[in-house]
C-alpha positions as CSV (number, residue, x, y, z in Angstrom):
1,X,-45.9,-23.1,17.2
2,X,-43.6,-22.6,14.2
3,X,-44.0,-18.9,12.8
4,X,-44.1,-16.0,14.8
5,X,-46.2,-12.6,13.7
6,X,-44.4,-9.4,12.0
7,X,-47.0,-6.6,13.6
8,X,-47.4,-4.9,10.1
9,X,-48.4,-7.7,8.3
10,X,-51.8,-9.8,8.5
11,X,-51.3,-13.3,10.4
12,X,-50.8,-16.6,9.0
13,X,-52.2,-19.4,10.5
14,X,-48.5,-20.1,12.2
15,X,-47.7,-16.9,13.8
16,X,-47.3,-16.1,17.0
17,X,-46.1,-12.6,18.3
18,X,-42.4,-12.7,19.4
19,X,-42.5,-9.8,21.1
20,X,-44.7,-11.6,23.6
21,X,-42.1,-14.0,24.1
22,X,-39.5,-12.2,24.4
23,X,-37.9,-10.9,21.3
24,X,-38.0,-7.9,19.9
25,X,-35.6,-8.2,17.0
26,X,-36.7,-7.5,13.2
27,X,-35.2,-10.8,12.0
28,X,-37.0,-12.6,15.5
29,X,-36.4,-16.2,16.7
30,X,-39.5,-18.5,15.7
31,X,-39.1,-21.9,17.7
32,X,-40.1,-22.7,21.2
33,X,-36.4,-23.0,22.6
34,X,-34.4,-25.4,23.8
35,X,-34.3,-24.7,27.6
36,X,-32.0,-25.2,30.5
37,X,-30.8,-23.5,33.3
38,X,-28.4,-21.4,31.1
39,X,-30.9,-20.4,29.0
40,X,-32.7,-17.7,31.2
41,X,-34.0,-15.6,28.2
42,X,-36.2,-16.4,25.0
43,X,-33.6,-15.6,22.7
44,X,-31.2,-17.9,24.2
45,X,-33.3,-20.9,24.2
46,X,-34.3,-20.1,20.9
47,X,-30.6,-20.2,19.3
48,X,-29.8,-23.0,21.7
49,X,-32.6,-24.6,19.8
50,X,-30.9,-24.0,16.4
51,X,-27.1,-24.4,17.8
52,X,-27.9,-28.2,19.4
53,X,-29.5,-29.0,16.0
54,X,-26.2,-27.5,13.9
55,X,-23.9,-29.0,16.3
56,X,-25.2,-32.4,15.7
57,X,-25.1,-31.8,11.7
58,X,-21.7,-30.6,12.3
59,X,-22.6,-27.5,10.0
60,X,-19.4,-25.5,8.9
61,X,-18.2,-23.1,6.3
62,X,-17.8,-25.7,3.2
63,X,-21.9,-26.5,3.5
64,X,-24.2,-24.9,0.9
65,X,-27.2,-24.7,3.4
66,X,-30.7,-25.0,2.5
67,X,-33.1,-24.0,5.7
68,X,-36.4,-25.1,5.4
69,X,-38.9,-23.3,7.5
70,X,-37.0,-20.1,8.2
71,X,-39.6,-17.8,9.9
72,X,-38.6,-14.4,10.2
73,X,-35.0,-15.0,9.6
74,X,-33.3,-15.3,12.6
75,X,-32.1,-18.9,11.8
76,X,-30.5,-17.3,8.7
77,X,-28.4,-14.6,10.6
78,X,-27.2,-16.9,13.1
79,X,-25.8,-19.3,10.3
80,X,-24.5,-16.3,8.8
81,X,-22.7,-14.9,11.8
82,X,-21.9,-18.3,13.6
83,X,-21.5,-20.8,11.1
84,X,-20.3,-19.1,7.8
85,X,-21.5,-21.8,5.2
86,X,-20.5,-21.1,1.7
87,X,-23.9,-20.5,0.3
88,X,-27.4,-20.5,2.3
89,X,-30.8,-20.9,1.0
90,X,-34.0,-20.7,2.2
91,X,-37.5,-22.0,2.0
92,X,-40.6,-20.4,3.7
93,X,-44.3,-20.4,3.8
94,X,-45.1,-16.8,4.9
95,X,-44.8,-14.5,2.3
96,X,-44.6,-11.6,5.3
97,X,-41.5,-13.5,6.5
98,X,-40.2,-13.5,2.7
99,X,-40.6,-10.2,2.1
100,X,-38.7,-9.3,5.5
101,X,-35.9,-11.2,4.8
102,X,-35.6,-10.3,1.1
103,X,-35.4,-6.9,2.5
104,X,-33.0,-7.2,5.7
105,X,-31.0,-10.2,4.4
106,X,-30.9,-9.6,0.4
107,X,-27.8,-11.8,0.0
108,X,-30.2,-14.8,0.8
109,X,-31.7,-16.6,-1.8
110,X,-35.2,-17.6,-0.6
111,X,-38.1,-19.0,-2.0
112,X,-41.9,-19.1,-0.7
113,X,-42.7,-22.1,-1.6
114,X,-44.0,-25.9,-0.3
115,X,-41.6,-28.0,1.3
116,X,-42.7,-30.8,-0.3
117,X,-42.0,-30.2,-4.0
118,X,-38.0,-29.0,-3.1
119,X,-36.5,-30.4,-7.0
120,X,-39.2,-28.0,-8.6
121,X,-37.1,-25.2,-7.2
122,X,-33.8,-26.8,-7.2
123,X,-33.5,-29.4,-10.3
124,X,-30.2,-30.6,-9.0
125,X,-28.6,-31.7,-5.8
126,X,-27.0,-28.3,-4.5
127,X,-26.8,-29.0,-1.0
128,X,-24.9,-30.1,1.4
129,X,-27.2,-29.9,4.6
130,X,-30.8,-29.3,4.9
131,X,-32.2,-28.1,8.1
132,X,-35.4,-27.4,9.6
133,X,-35.8,-25.9,13.0
134,X,-39.0,-26.8,14.7
135,X,-41.4,-27.1,11.5
136,X,-41.2,-30.5,10.2
137,X,-44.3,-31.9,12.4
138,X,-46.9,-30.0,10.4
139,X,-45.6,-32.4,7.4
140,X,-46.6,-35.7,6.4
141,X,-42.8,-37.1,6.9
142,X,-42.6,-39.5,4.0
143,X,-43.5,-36.9,2.0
144,X,-40.6,-34.5,3.3
145,X,-38.3,-36.9,3.0
146,X,-38.7,-37.6,-0.5
147,X,-38.5,-33.9,-1.4
148,X,-35.7,-33.6,0.6
149,X,-34.0,-36.4,-1.0
150,X,-34.2,-35.2,-4.5
151,X,-32.1,-32.1,-3.0
152,X,-29.9,-33.2,-1.2
153,X,-26.0,-33.9,-2.2
154,X,-24.8,-37.7,-1.7
155,X,-23.1,-37.5,1.8
156,X,-25.6,-34.6,2.5
157,X,-26.9,-34.0,6.1
158,X,-30.5,-33.6,7.3
159,X,-31.8,-32.6,10.5
160,X,-34.8,-31.6,11.8
161,X,-37.5,-31.6,14.6
162,X,-40.8,-33.7,15.2
163,X,-43.1,-35.0,17.1
164,X,-42.9,-38.9,17.7
165,X,-45.6,-41.4,19.2
166,X,-44.5,-43.5,21.8
167,X,-45.3,-47.2,23.2
168,X,-48.0,-45.4,25.1
169,X,-50.1,-44.1,22.2
170,X,-51.0,-48.2,21.8
171,X,-52.7,-48.4,24.9
172,X,-55.0,-45.7,24.0
173,X,-58.7,-46.5,22.6
174,X,-59.6,-44.4,19.7
175,X,-61.9,-42.7,21.7
176,X,-59.2,-41.7,24.2
177,X,-57.1,-40.3,21.3
178,X,-59.5,-37.6,20.3
179,X,-58.7,-35.1,22.9
180,X,-55.0,-35.2,21.4
181,X,-56.2,-35.0,17.7
182,X,-58.1,-32.4,18.3
183,X,-55.4,-30.5,20.3
184,X,-52.6,-30.9,17.7
185,X,-55.0,-30.2,14.8
186,X,-55.6,-26.9,16.5
187,X,-51.3,-26.6,15.9
188,X,-51.7,-27.4,12.4
189,X,-50.3,-31.1,13.4
190,X,-52.2,-33.7,12.4
191,X,-51.9,-37.1,14.2
192,X,-51.8,-39.5,11.3
193,X,-48.9,-38.3,10.1
194,X,-47.2,-39.1,13.5
195,X,-44.9,-41.7,13.4
196,X,-43.6,-44.3,16.2
197,X,-39.5,-44.3,16.5
198,X,-39.6,-47.4,14.4
199,X,-41.6,-46.0,11.6
200,X,-39.3,-42.7,11.6
201,X,-36.5,-45.2,11.4
202,X,-38.0,-46.9,8.4
203,X,-38.9,-43.6,6.7
204,X,-35.5,-42.6,6.5
205,X,-34.2,-45.8,5.2
206,X,-36.8,-46.4,2.6
207,X,-34.9,-43.1,1.4
208,X,-31.6,-44.2,1.9
209,X,-30.6,-42.0,4.8
210,X,-28.0,-43.7,7.0
211,X,-26.5,-42.7,10.7
212,X,-29.7,-42.3,12.0
213,X,-30.0,-40.5,15.4
214,X,-33.5,-39.8,17.3
215,X,-32.8,-37.5,20.2
216,X,-35.8,-36.9,22.3
217,X,-36.1,-33.4,23.5
218,X,-39.2,-33.5,25.5
219,X,-38.1,-32.1,28.6
220,X,-35.9,-29.4,27.4
221,X,-38.3,-27.9,24.7
222,X,-41.8,-29.1,25.7
223,X,-41.4,-28.7,29.3
224,X,-39.1,-25.7,29.0
225,X,-41.2,-24.0,27.1
226,X,-44.2,-24.2,29.1
227,X,-42.2,-23.3,32.0
228,X,-41.2,-19.9,30.6
229,X,-44.4,-19.0,29.5
230,X,-46.0,-19.8,32.9
231,X,-43.6,-17.5,34.1
232,X,-44.1,-14.6,32.0
233,X,-47.4,-14.6,33.5
234,X,-49.0,-13.2,30.0
235,X,-52.5,-11.5,30.4
236,X,-55.1,-13.7,27.6
237,X,-56.4,-10.1,26.2
238,X,-56.1,-11.0,22.5
239,X,-55.3,-13.3,20.3
240,X,-51.6,-13.2,20.2
241,X,-51.8,-14.1,23.7
242,X,-54.2,-16.4,23.6
243,X,-52.2,-18.4,21.0
244,X,-48.9,-18.5,23.2
245,X,-50.9,-19.6,26.0
246,X,-52.9,-22.4,24.1
247,X,-49.4,-23.4,22.9
248,X,-47.8,-23.7,26.0
249,X,-50.7,-25.6,27.6
250,X,-50.5,-28.2,24.7
251,X,-46.6,-28.1,25.6
252,X,-47.3,-28.9,29.1
253,X,-49.8,-31.7,28.3
254,X,-48.0,-33.8,25.8
255,X,-45.0,-34.0,28.2
256,X,-47.0,-34.9,31.5
257,X,-49.3,-37.4,29.3
258,X,-46.2,-38.9,27.7
259,X,-48.0,-40.3,24.5
260,X,-46.2,-37.8,21.9
261,X,-42.6,-36.7,22.2
262,X,-40.7,-33.9,20.7
263,X,-37.9,-35.0,19.0
264,X,-34.5,-34.1,16.9
265,X,-33.6,-36.3,14.1
266,X,-30.5,-36.5,11.8
267,X,-29.3,-38.7,9.4
268,X,-26.4,-38.9,6.7
269,X,-27.4,-39.7,2.8
């Protein structure tokens, strides 16, 4: 679900049409949103998910920030306008999004590059905060944390969203797990890469992270996004609409069944 389509360019595998979600901006948001009674629109919910993570990280004007998977750039614009970090850099996989950001936010240093080899881009450890909104579940967590730890300064903070297996997952047979593996694979999530809470904590400790916080956002994110899309009554007349509806159905199923949870993770180096 992570990236959204900018109409002029061919679709990337992560691309979903943000206009169908309710964001017409050139630098559109690209996350599932954090939904509550005060977030009636997609834009408000998407900003709320970014703010929820930024507040947990105490993002401040003193920070040198790296945004991993920034999509079309709405988060970058948001950091500039509301948090004023000393410096912002970004890494994004979609070439169309990189070109868009270079055009409209020329002061941002952005690279089209893998999250899993950040030391090739940044041979020193320049970042006090590394943030990734609604994207880390596309990666192997051990590899991602190893990559991040090589470019995060001492006492730096990291925050991201991912999917976490619950104890109920252990009750399923291999056959019962197959539908979830298939559904998640369609969203470019490898079930083999998902961990239980203890596994996530251990992966962070292995990279010398401390003050680990894991917050379950499933109600506000998975159920919230599914409800919003259901209310929009999208007609499945093209691939973009189909993708959004299938994402919403996956979110609802994950929330209802309770085998996989959507979590926010923050930690300090």
